[in-house]
Each structure stands twice: as C-alpha cells, then as structure tokens.
N, C-alpha and C positions, 0 to 999 in steps of 0.2 A: 504494501499500498503507501507506505516510505518512497519507493521509486517512481512510483505515477504520480504523486503530486509533486514530484519534482519535474516531470515532465511537463505537467500541469504549469508548474510555476515559470518554465521558460519558455509557453507559447506565451506567455503574458508578456513578455516585453518587444516580440515584433511580430507585424501579420507582414511580412515581405512575401508576395505569393510566388510558389516555384513547381514547377511540375517537373516530378523527378520519377513520375511514373509512366511515364510515356513510353511508344514503342523506341528500341534502341537505348534505352536508359539499361544500368546494372550497379550489383550492390557488390561488393567483397566482406569477407569477416572470417576471422579465425583467430586461432593462438600458437604458441610454442611454450615449451619449457622443458628444462633440461638439469637437472640438480645431482651433482657426486657429491658424496659422502664416505668418510675413512673415517674407522674405532677401531683404537687399538690398546691390549691390557696384557701388562709382561709382568704377570706376578707368579714368580718361582713358588712350584714348577710346572706352572699353568699359563698358555701364552694362548690370547684370544685375537684375531684379527679378522676384520670386515670391512670390505667394499663394496657399495651399492651406487646403481643411476636408478633414475627415476626420468623418464622423458614423453614427452606428448605433443600431436603435432594435430591441428583441427583447421582444414581450411573448407569453406563454402562461399561458392558462388553464384549469383541468380543473376537472371536476362531477362527484361519485358517482351516479350515476342508482338504484344501487342498492347494499346493503353491499359494500364491498372492490372494484367496480369502477367504474373512473374513465371519462370519457371528455372529452377537452381538442381544443385548436387553438393552434395556435401561429401568429405572422405578424412578419416580421421584414422593414427595408429600411434602406438602407444608403447615403452619398452620398459620393464621392469627388471633389473637385471642385480642379482644377490651374491655375491663370493667372500665365503669366510673359511677361517681355517684355525684350527684349534691343537694344541698340543700339550701333553701330559708327559714329563718323562722320556721317553724315547718311543711314545707312539703320538702321530700326526693323524689327524684327521682333515679334509676337506671339501668341502660342498659348496655345490653352485646350483642357482634356481635362475631360472629366467621365464617371464610371461610377456606373452607378445599379445598386443590386440589391434584390430586393424579393422574399420565401418566404413560402408558407404551407404548414400544415401538421396536420393529423388524426391521433389518435392513441386506443388503447384501452388498458386496462392491467387488470391484476389484481393487487391484495394478498394475501396473504399475515401474519400478524404478530398481537401480542398486547402489552398494556403500551404503552409509548413506539417500541417495534420495527414495521417495516414490508418487507417485500421487496415485491417487484410485478415482474412482467414486463410485456412490451407491443409493439404494436406499429402502425404504422400508414402513410400516406402524406404523401411531403413532394413537394412542386413550388416550383422555383426559377427567375426570369426576370434575367438580367441584360441590360446595354446598356451599350455605352463609345462615346463619338461625339468626336472631334479638330475643331479646327477651328484654323487658321496656315494663314502664307503657305508655311511650307516642310515641310507636314505631309506622313507619310510610313507611319504606321501607318493601317491602313486602320479603319473604322467596325467594329462587329458586336454583335449579340446574342446569346443564348442560352437556350436552356427545359430544362430536365431534369423527371423526376420518377422518385421512385424510391423503393421499400420502404425502412420502418424497422420496425428491431426494439430494445429499450431492454428494459433489465434494472439494477436499483438498491436500494436501502435506503432507507429514512426511519429517524429519529430526530428526536422531536417533542421540543422544548426546553420549550415553554408550549401552553398551548391556542392560539395564533395564530402559531407561531413554528417551522419546524422544519427540519432539514439532511437533506439530499437528496446521496446520493453514486451517481450512473449512470455508466453507457455506452450507447452507439450502435453499430449495425452500419446499414448497407445492404446486405449479403449475405447468402446461404445456401448449403451452411454458415456459421453464426456468425462472424466472424473482428474479435475486440475489441481495442482496444486506448486504455490510457488512461482514467483515473478522474476525472470533473472530480467535483467538491463545490462546492454552492451553496444557498442558505436558500430556502423556501416559507414564503411568506404563507397562511394557513389563513382561511377562512370558512366561513359556515355557520349553520345556525340549535340547532349542538350547541355550538358556541363557548362560553366565559364568558369568557375572559382573565382566565383566573387564572393568578396571578404565586408563585413560590416566595419566601417570603422568606428573605432569607441573609445575618446578619451577618458581613461579607465581611472577615477578615482580611488578605488581599490588597493592599485599597486603604485601610488603617487609616494616619494619620499617622505617619511616622518611618518606614515601608518601602522597600524600595529594589526594581530593578526592572533586568531586562539582558535584553537580547537581541543580535538583529543578526544575519549571515549572510555566506559569502564563496563563493567561486566559482573557480576556476581552466581554462580552455581552452586548449588548445594545437590548431595547425592545421599541416600541413606539406604542401608538394605539389610537385611537379618537372614540367620539361616534355618533351612526348615528344619529347625532340630528342637526339640526339649529345654527350656532354658537359654536358648541363644538370645544373646541381646543385639539390638540394632547398632548397625556401625556406620557415621556418615563423616563425609567430608564436607567441608567447604571452601570453596575459594573466590577471591576478589580479587579484580586487577581494575589499574585506572593508569590512564597515560596522557596528563594533559602537556599541551604545549603553547608554546608563546613564540610569535616573530616579529621581527621589525624590519623596514624596506629601510633600508639605507640609503638607496637612493630608488629611481624611480626604476620599477620591472625587479631589483635586485633585493631577495629578500633572506635575513640571517635570521634563524631560531632554534629553538632547542625544546627538546618535548623530556618529559622525566616519568619513564615505566615505572608501574608500584604494582608489588602482587603480595598477596597475603594467601596462604593456604592451610589447615591445618584439617588432621584425621586422629584416631584414635592411635595409631601408630609414630606422630610425631607431626612438625608444624614445617615450614617454609617459608622468608619471608625474601623477596626481589625485590631490587632497587637497582635502579641505575641512569645513567644520562646519554640523552641524544641529540648532539648537535648538527644541525643541519646549514648546508647553501640552496636557494633556489635561485634562478634566473628565468624569468616571462620574457619571452619573445615576440612581436610584432606591439602593434597596437589596437586590435581587434579585438570585436569581444569574447571571440574564440580564437584562442592562444595555447601554442605547446610551450612548453616548460624543458629543462634540464635540472638536474639536483645530483646533491652529491651528500651523502650522510654518514657518519660516524656514531658505532654503537660501543657503549659498555655497559656490562649487566653483572652484578652479582647476585647470588642463590645463598643463602645462610639457610641449613637445612637442621634440624634439631631433632633428634630421633627420642621415643620414649620409651622403648621399649629396652635398646642399650644404654642410655643418657648421655651420649655422644653427640659432637657439635661439628659440622663441618661447613666449609665456604667455598662455592666452586664460585670462577669467574669467567667472565666471555667477553672478546671483544672482536669486532665484525666491521665493514664501511662496504657501500653499496654506490651505484650511481645508478642514475634514474632517469625518464624523459614520460613526459604523458599530456594531456591534455586542460587547459583551465577555462571554464566557460565563468565571465563576469555576470553575476545576477543581480540585477539590479543596483545598488552603490556599497550597498554593505555587506556583500555576500562570493563566494569563490570557491566553486563545484568542480572539484578537482579528479582526474583518474589516471593512475599510472599505467602507463600502455607498455612500458620494458626496464628490465632493469638486469644489473650485472650487480652479484655480492658474494663475498666472502666471510665467515665468521668461524672463531676458532674458540676452542673452552680449552679451560686452565683448572685445572685442580691441585688438592692440595700438595705439595713437594713430597710426602710419603707416599702418595697413590703411582702407580705406574700405568694410569688410565689417561690416553690421548682420543681425544676427536677432534675431527673439523668437518666443516661441508661449505660448498660452496656451489654457485648455478648462474643460468639466466633464465628470462624469462621474458616475451613478448606475447602483446593478448589484445583482440579489440573485443575482450567480454570484461574490462575491470569492475573493481568495488568501487564504488564513488564514494569522496568526503567533501562535506559542506565545511568550510571556516567561515568564523564571521570576522571583520574589520573595522575598526574604529580609530578616531584620533588619537 
C-alpha cells in the first residue's frame, strides 16, 4: 500500500502527457547479483574452510506490437555453489553442492490510461528447470532436478517519470480464481521510435547548499515457542534495531552524512548489542527532478555477545566499504525518494585474538527492481 501511495504522490507533481504505449515502443527491466563469501576456522586439531558463491540474472523485454498491447519475454538464471573441507587429525573430508536454476516466461499485456499513468492486465506462461548436485565423501543428500510449467496472470500500474524511465507496481499469481498477495515496485527502461529523452528541468531546493536531510528505519521482532512436552517452558527471543541517519549538503548536489546502526537482541541463551557508524558521501548529477547519483560508504560495526549458558562475553567487529549508484526523485520541496540500482561492496569480520575464525564477503549487484527510501529535507 505504501508503494502505491508513493506512485500517487509522484503523479500529483506533473501532468505532462506522454504516449509511451504506442506501437513501436518497448520496455526493459531486470537485475543481476553476485556474492562471494569465505569462512575459515583453524582450531587444532579441527579445521574448517568454506567458500560459496550466489549469483542470479533476470532480464525482461517487452514490445508494443500495436497501441496499448505489449508482448514480452523474460529469461532468468541462478547459480548457488558451496565448497567446504573439514580436517580432523589425519582425516580430510570435502563436500561440494551446486544448484542451478533457469526460467523462461512469455506474456501479453493490455494497457489503459492517459498522461503519465497506465494500468494493465496480462497473462502468459512460465517455465522453470532446477537441478541440484552433491559431491563428497559423506554426502547423504540426493541429487535432483525439477521442471514446472504454470500460467501467470498480471495486474499493475505504470507511472512515467520521463520519456525513458518509468515506475511499475505489479503483482502476479499463478492460479485462478485470482489469489494476489504483495505488490512489487520497480523501474522500467523505455525504448522506441517515439522516445525523445526529454527531462523536466527543476531548480531543486532539496539539494541546495546548507540544507539538511534525515532518514532511517527501525524494526522490532519477537518470537516464542514451547516444546510439545509436559512441563516445557516457553522460549522467547526479542530483536530491536534502529538506524537513524543525517546528512548536510556542503555544496549544491554534494551530500556528506552519517548513519548510526544500533541493535539489541535477547533470548534465554543470552543477549547481543550491536553498535556502529556508517559515514557516507553522495553526489547528485544533473538539475532535473529525476537525477542519478553516485555514493561511497564506509562501515564499522561491533557486536557484544553475552552468554547466559556459560557466563562468557565476546566482542566481534566488522568493517566494510561500498560504492553505489542510483536514481533520486525530488518529490515536492521537502522529500527525496531514492533507489539504489547498483553497488560493489566488501566486508570483513574481525574476531577476538584467541579465535582462529576468519570470515569475509564481497559482491556486486545491479537491479531495476530496487527498494525505495524516502528522506526528509529541512533548512
């Protein structure tokens, strides 16, 4: 619901008419992600090493074969691979798991609307093939594969920010009668003979020198459970996180800021307190209402663990760096709506000196289906 309200708010700021669903137009959307992680534990006489990679790619292409009628096709592929080795005294074990998933879908949509708005209904067919393979000395899990074919029904809305970029909110179902749950919001790239790449020039008060920006988020989760045995007591865990942020425009379109992540969790086994600092710099490009940006982030976080089982305390540290790029939409005169479209990151964990455990991870991602954040700007 919040995503749909965001689309409605964007529609209120302009009524420029665009014909983005005419014959000859087209759309692109998709995402890419790759993450690699490594773990090492050398506690003599036991050693353990693990390397894993998770990757995914999805592309969707649509073309209007007549006014307000679009035919599209999508392809997807994913690879998850994990390799691990264990050594105990003179014995060594190696395991390898590889999971591959592929998908293909085709669909047709019918659009209705005017100006910057469109709503659509669509349907098609989706095919998926998955395989999983295990190798190793003590592998007990079976190899397997699966193939599925199912219909897909779509309903959604588009709001066109420019002649080249639009927002799409949609939901899908594979059953009839319809059973819809959840709305996804993403970006679509528009192509075609009628696109002119025009942009709305806007002298933005949000990114003027001397202005401040605030944002952040919080969450609280509590879970409980009890063994199905006489006299068993309930076990409950609680987790609270908050990450306020503030920034200052040191000059027009150049923002320096800091975020402070904090977290507290507790259970019958103990508690953990997380604190950190995340300074960042962000550069907005162009003077349009919709403008790209590039950013750089540094991250430091510490986790203090306290065990109520053996009354021990440990502190682990984490440091990281990230470079990203995205799009920002200047909503009204007080809000900035942002979506990170791509990032490259690296994180390393640091454990106590008496620990032989080592861990790090890094990766890259690019997507046209990002999460959106809303920040408030004040003088």
